[in-house]
C-alpha positions as CSV (number, residue, x, y, z in Angstrom):
1,M,44.4,119.8,101.0
2,A,46.3,116.6,100.0
3,G,50.0,116.4,100.1
4,C,52.4,119.4,100.5
5,P,51.7,122.0,97.6
6,L,55.9,122.7,96.5
7,T,57.8,121.3,93.5
8,L,61.6,121.5,93.8
9,T,63.4,122.1,90.3
10,P,65.6,120.6,90.7
11,S,64.7,117.2,93.1
12,E,68.0,115.7,92.9
13,T,71.8,117.4,92.6
14,V,75.0,116.7,92.1
15,V,77.8,119.2,92.8
16,K,81.1,119.4,93.2
17,F,82.1,121.1,96.2
18,G,83.2,124.5,95.8
19,D,80.6,124.6,92.9
20,P,77.3,127.0,93.1
21,V,73.8,125.6,93.4
22,S,70.3,126.9,92.9
23,I,67.3,124.9,93.8
24,N,63.6,126.6,92.5
25,C,60.6,125.8,95.1
26,S,57.3,127.1,93.7
27,T,53.8,125.8,93.7
28,S,50.2,126.6,91.8
29,A,48.4,126.3,94.7
30,R,45.7,129.2,95.3
31,Y,45.9,128.5,99.5
32,V,49.3,128.5,100.0
33,E,50.0,131.8,101.6
34,G,53.8,132.2,101.6
35,M,56.9,130.4,101.5
36,G,60.8,130.0,101.9
37,W,63.8,128.0,102.4
38,K,65.1,127.0,105.9
39,A,69.2,126.2,105.5
40,P,72.5,127.0,107.3
41,V,73.6,128.8,104.6
42,G,71.5,130.2,101.9
43,G,68.1,130.6,103.4
44,T,65.5,133.3,102.7
45,G,62.7,135.2,104.0
46,F,59.7,134.7,104.5
47,E,58.1,135.0,100.4
48,R,54.4,135.7,98.2
49,P,54.5,132.4,96.2
50,P,54.6,131.6,93.7
51,V,58.6,130.7,93.6
52,V,62.1,131.1,95.5
53,T,65.3,130.5,95.0
54,W,67.7,128.9,97.1
55,R,71.2,129.7,95.8
56,V,74.9,129.0,97.4
57,E,77.8,130.8,95.8
58,K,80.1,128.0,97.0
59,L,79.0,125.2,98.4
60,E,81.1,124.2,101.0
61,E,78.7,122.2,103.3
62,W,79.4,117.7,102.8
63,T,76.1,117.3,104.1
64,S,73.7,120.3,103.2
65,S,70.0,119.7,103.6
66,P,68.2,122.8,102.9
67,S,63.9,122.5,103.5
68,C,61.6,124.6,101.0
69,Y,58.4,125.5,103.5
70,A,55.2,126.9,102.6
71,T,52.5,128.1,105.0
72,L,48.9,127.3,104.4
73,V,45.6,129.9,104.4
74,D,44.5,127.8,107.1
75,G,47.7,128.5,109.4
76,S,49.3,125.0,108.7
77,Q,52.8,124.3,107.4
78,C,54.8,121.6,104.9
79,A,58.1,121.5,103.7
80,V,59.7,119.1,101.1
81,S,63.9,118.9,101.2
82,P,66.2,118.4,97.6
83,V,68.7,115.2,97.4
84,I,71.8,117.2,97.3
85,T,75.8,115.3,96.1
86,V,78.2,116.9,97.5
87,Y,81.7,115.3,95.8
88,K,85.5,115.8,95.3
89,T,87.5,113.4,92.8
90,P,90.5,112.5,94.4
91,N,93.5,114.2,94.8
92,I,95.9,111.9,93.2
93,V,95.3,108.3,92.2
94,S,98.5,106.5,92.7
95,I,100.3,102.6,92.4
96,Y,103.3,100.6,93.3
97,P,104.2,97.2,94.7
98,L,103.0,96.8,97.8
99,N,106.6,95.1,98.7
100,Q,109.5,97.7,97.2
101,S,112.3,94.7,98.0
102,Q,110.6,92.5,95.7
103,M,109.0,94.2,92.8
104,M,109.7,97.8,91.3
105,E,109.1,99.1,88.2
106,E,111.0,97.8,85.1
107,Q,112.6,95.4,87.5
108,V,114.0,92.4,85.6
109,H,113.2,89.2,88.3
110,I,115.2,85.8,87.3
111,V,113.1,82.3,88.6
112,P,114.1,79.1,87.9
113,Y,112.5,78.2,84.5
114,N,109.2,75.7,84.2
115,K,107.0,75.8,81.4
116,D,104.1,76.0,84.3
117,T,106.0,78.3,86.3
118,R,103.5,81.6,87.2
119,T,105.5,84.5,89.4
120,Q,102.9,86.5,91.7
121,Y,103.6,90.0,92.7
122,W,100.6,92.3,94.6
123,L,99.8,95.5,93.9
124,W,98.4,98.3,96.0
125,C,96.5,101.4,95.0
126,D,95.9,104.2,97.2
127,I,93.0,106.9,96.4
128,I,94.1,110.3,98.0
129,N,90.5,112.7,99.4
130,V,87.5,111.4,97.2
131,A,83.7,111.8,98.0
132,P,80.9,110.6,99.1
133,V,82.7,107.2,99.0
134,Q,79.5,105.0,98.5
135,H,79.7,106.2,94.4
136,L,83.4,105.3,94.4
137,T,84.2,102.5,91.6
138,V,87.7,101.2,91.2
139,R,88.4,99.2,88.6
140,W,92.7,97.0,87.7
141,Y,93.6,97.0,83.7
142,K,96.5,94.8,82.5
143,N,97.2,95.4,78.8
144,N,93.8,97.8,79.3
145,K,91.7,94.8,79.8
146,T,89.4,95.0,82.4
147,I,90.5,92.8,85.6
148,Q,89.1,93.5,88.8
149,T,86.4,95.7,89.9
150,E,85.5,97.3,93.7
151,S,82.8,99.5,94.7
152,F,82.4,100.2,98.9
153,N,79.4,100.2,100.4
154,D,79.5,102.8,103.0
155,T,77.0,104.6,102.6
156,T,77.4,106.9,106.4
157,T,80.5,109.2,105.0
158,K,79.7,112.0,103.2
159,T,82.9,114.1,103.8
160,L,86.9,113.5,102.1
161,V,88.1,110.2,103.1
162,N,91.5,107.9,101.4
163,E,90.9,105.0,100.5
164,S,93.0,101.7,98.6
165,S,92.6,98.5,96.6
166,I,94.7,95.6,95.9
167,L,95.3,93.2,93.0
168,R,96.9,89.9,93.0
169,I,98.9,89.5,89.8
170,D,100.3,85.9,88.1
171,I,102.8,86.5,85.2
172,S,103.4,83.8,82.7
173,R,107.0,82.9,80.9
174,E,104.9,84.2,77.8
175,E,103.7,86.9,78.8
176,K,106.9,88.4,79.2
177,A,106.6,92.6,80.0
178,T,102.8,93.4,81.1
179,E,101.2,97.0,82.1
180,F,98.6,97.8,84.7
181,R,96.9,100.8,85.9
182,C,94.0,101.0,88.3
183,E,91.2,103.6,88.0
184,A,89.0,105.6,90.9
185,E,85.3,106.6,89.3
186,L,82.8,108.9,91.4
187,D,79.6,107.3,89.4
188,F,76.6,108.6,89.4
189,G,74.1,106.1,87.9
190,P,73.4,105.6,85.0
191,H,71.9,109.0,84.2
192,G,74.4,110.7,86.4
193,L,77.9,111.7,86.6
194,K,80.6,109.5,85.7
195,L,84.4,110.9,87.2
196,P,87.1,109.3,86.3
197,A,90.8,109.5,87.5
198,T,93.9,107.0,86.6
199,S,97.0,106.4,87.9
200,Q,100.3,105.8,86.0
201,T,101.1,102.6,84.2
202,H,103.2,100.1,86.3
203,R,105.2,97.7,84.6
204,V,106.1,94.0,85.3
205,S,108.6,92.0,84.1
206,A,109.5,88.5,84.4
207,H,112.7,87.3,82.8
208,Y,113.2,82.9,83.5
209,A,116.6,81.4,83.4
210,P,116.5,79.8,80.3
211,E,115.9,75.7,80.6
212,I,119.1,73.2,80.7
213,N,118.9,69.7,79.2
214,T,120.4,67.6,81.7
215,S,120.4,64.3,79.7
216,C,122.5,63.3,76.8
217,T,123.5,60.0,74.9
218,V,126.8,58.6,74.5
219,D,127.3,56.8,70.8
220,I,129.5,53.4,71.7
221,S,130.9,52.3,68.4
222,P,132.3,48.9,67.5
223,L,136.7,49.1,67.9
C-alpha cells in the first residue's frame, strides 16, 4: 500500500473571512476501514468510507488547518491536509500628500519659471485591514496609466495588517493638472481570484509664474 489513498476536493481553496467552506475527502481503496476529519472547527467522528465532508458555516480562523485521516485494515493511519487561504479585502484605501502643508488637493503652487523646472511631491497610500499581505499588490496610476507597482514578501503573517506605499512624483510645467490614484489588489495567481480596491483620485496642479524677458534693445537714431 503506497501513499495515503485519500483525495481532497478541492485540495486548495481561497475563502473570504466569515464565509462558508466545505471540502470532501474520499477514497476508493478497499483497505480503508474508516475515515474522518480532525479540526478545531468542523471536525467529524470516525465514519465509514467512501466520503466524509469537512464543513464550516462561517470560517473565522486565519490559519485553519483541518486534516482528513484514514484508518487502514492493518491498523495504521495516514492523513492529508488541504491548503486553505483566508482573505479579507481592505476596509479602506486612501491617498494623501506626505507633507500636508506643502501639498493639498487642488492646491495651486507658484514656482519661478524655467523650461526645465519640475515640481516634486510625495504621495502616500494607506491600505487598512487587509489579509493575507503576501498576496497584496499596490499599483499607482497617473492619469489611468500604471507608473509604479509594489508587492510584499511577508509569507508568515496570515492575519489582518495595515500597509502603506509611497510615490514620488515630478510635475512639469507642461503637465499642468494631473490625477493620481492607488489600487490595492489581492492577487491569488493566474487562475485565482483578483480583488482590487481603489483609492479616490488625487489631483495635483503646479502653476508657474510667467517668464520675464529682461533683455532690451535701444534704438539710437542720429539727430
